[in-house]
N, C-alpha and C positions, 0 to 999 in steps of 0.2 A: 185687192182684198183689204177691207178696213177692219182693224182689230178694235174691239171694245171690251171693256171690263165690266163685270156685273158682280154683285154681292152673292155669295152662296152661304146660306145658313144650313148647317147639317146637324141633325139631331138623331139620337138612337131611338128607334121605335121598338115595338115588341118583337118583330121578326126581321127588321131591316133598318138601314140608315135612310132617313128621309132628307132630301136636299131641296132647298127652296130659294128662288130668286125673288126678293121682295120688289125689285124694280119692275119686273115683268109679270109677276104673279104666276110663275111657272114652277112646278114641282116635279121631282123624280125620286127614285130610290135605288138602293143597291145593297148587296150583302156586306160590303165594307165601305168605309169612308171614301176610299179612292174610287170605288165603283160608283158610289152615289154621286160624287163630284163629276166623274166622266159622263154618267148618264144625264146629269143636269146640263152639262155643256152640249151634249148632242141634242137635247130637247130645245135648248136655247137657239142653237144653230138652225134647227128645223123651223122654229118659230120666226126667226129673223128672215129666213128665205121666203116664208109665206107673207110676212108683214111688208116686205119690200121697203119703200120709202115713206110709208104712212106715218102719221103723227104718233102712232103707238110707240115709235122708237125714241121719241123725245122724252125720255124718262128722267127723273131727278134721282139723285143719289139719296137713299134714305139715311137718316141719322140712327145709328145703332149704338145703344148705350146700356148700362146696367143700372138697376135701382136696388136700394136696400129696403127691406121691409122687416119691421120688428114685430114679432108676435107678442100680443098683449098677454100678461099673466092673468090666469083665471082666478077670480076671488073664491075664497074658501067658504 
C-alpha cells in the first residue's frame, strides 16, 4: 500500500463542515471537523481506487497562502 498526503481545506458551512482537497477536486462534509476530515479521506480513497494508475494521480501540490485586503474608506 502506497501512502500519499493531500491537502484538506475545511470550512464551516451553514449546517455542516465542508472539506475539500484542491489537488483532486474532491469535497465531502461532516457534522464536526473530525468527521469532515474522515469523510474526505474516505472519498479520496474511493477516488484513488477508481483512478488506478491514470494520469489523474500526477497532481501538483497547490500553493496555499493568505492575502491582506484593505477596505477603502468611503468619501463623505
